[in-house]
C-alpha positions in Angstrom: -56.9 52.7 -59.5 -54.3 52.1 -62.2 -51.4 54.0 -60.4 -51.5 57.1 -62.7 -51.3 60.6 -61.4 -52.6 63.7 -63.0 -51.8 67.3 -62.3 -54.7 69.6 -63.1 -55.2 73.4 -63.1 -58.5 74.5 -61.7 -59.4 76.2 -64.8 -59.1 73.3 -67.2 -60.4 69.9 -67.6 -57.2 68.6 -69.2 -54.2 67.7 -67.0 -50.9 69.9 -67.0 -49.1 66.8 -66.5 -49.8 63.0 -66.3 -47.7 60.2 -65.1 -48.8 56.7 -66.0 -47.6 53.5 -64.3 -45.9 55.6 -61.5 -46.6 52.8 -59.1 -46.3 50.0 -61.6 -50.1 49.5 -61.7 -50.7 49.5 -57.9 -53.7 51.7 -57.1 -52.9 55.0 -55.2 -54.8 55.1 -51.9 -53.7 58.5 -50.6 -51.9 61.5 -52.2 -51.0 64.8 -50.6 -48.9 67.9 -51.2 -46.1 68.7 -48.7 -47.2 71.5 -46.3 -43.8 73.2 -46.3 -42.5 72.8 -49.8 -45.2 73.5 -52.7 -43.3 71.5 -55.4 -43.2 68.2 -53.4 -46.0 65.7 -53.0 -46.4 62.1 -51.5 -48.2 59.3 -52.8 -49.0 56.0 -51.0 -49.9 53.0 -53.1 -52.0 49.7 -52.1 -48.7 47.8 -51.5 -47.5 50.2 -48.7 -45.0 52.1 -51.0 -44.5 55.8 -50.2 -43.5 57.8 -53.3 -41.9 61.2 -53.0 -42.1 63.7 -55.9 -40.1 66.9 -56.0 -41.2 68.5 -59.2 -38.2 71.1 -59.0 -35.7 68.0 -59.0 -37.5 65.7 -61.4 -40.9 66.2 -63.1 -40.8 62.6 -64.8 -40.2 60.2 -61.9 -40.4 60.2 -58.1 -37.2 61.3 -56.4 -37.5 58.6 -53.7 -39.5 55.4 -52.8 -40.0 53.9 -49.5 -41.6 50.7 -48.8 -43.2 50.1 -45.3 -42.5 46.2 -45.1 -43.5 45.7 -41.5 -47.5 46.0 -41.9 -49.8 47.2 -44.4 -50.5 50.9 -44.4 -54.2 51.9 -45.0 -53.8 55.7 -45.3 -51.3 58.5 -44.7 -51.5 62.3 -44.0 -48.8 64.9 -43.6 -48.2 67.1 -40.7 -46.0 70.4 -40.5 -46.3 74.1 -40.1 -46.1 75.9 -43.3 -45.9 79.2 -41.6 -42.7 78.3 -40.1 -39.2 78.0 -41.9 -37.8 75.2 -39.8 -38.6 72.6 -42.5 -40.3 70.2 -40.1 -42.5 67.8 -42.1 -43.8 64.5 -40.9 -45.8 61.6 -42.4 -48.6 60.1 -40.3 -49.1 56.4 -41.4 -52.1 54.4 -40.2 -51.6 50.7 -40.3 -54.1 47.8 -40.8 -53.8 46.9 -37.0 -54.7 50.5 -36.0 -51.2 51.3 -35.1 -50.1 55.0 -36.0 -46.6 55.6 -37.1 -45.1 59.2 -37.5 -42.0 59.5 -39.7 -40.2 62.7 -40.3 -39.1 63.7 -43.9 -35.5 64.7 -44.9 -34.9 68.4 -44.8 -34.2 68.6 -48.5 -38.0 67.6 -49.2 -39.3 69.6 -46.4 -37.5 73.1 -46.3 -39.3 75.9 -48.1 
């Protein structure tokens, strides 16, 4: 609810890493690992900002931020085929009006 993200290992109650204020205090409403690239995850905050984290490139800050200004995004999920090496990764955004939007991710964050 405060925008912090914690990375846990299943065998410990303590986080391996923790990022405070990564969304400038906006609650995170969805977070998902990339299906095609294990070190990348996406976070959606309550202000319709999508943050892309690539832990191999930078483990302190997101590597990109995209604001969806047209309409409030209420949730997101990712689509892709992890068993294929084509690097095709998409973000499915559900908007407040009920509209669904699919956007494809740049290859540098999608390739295995």
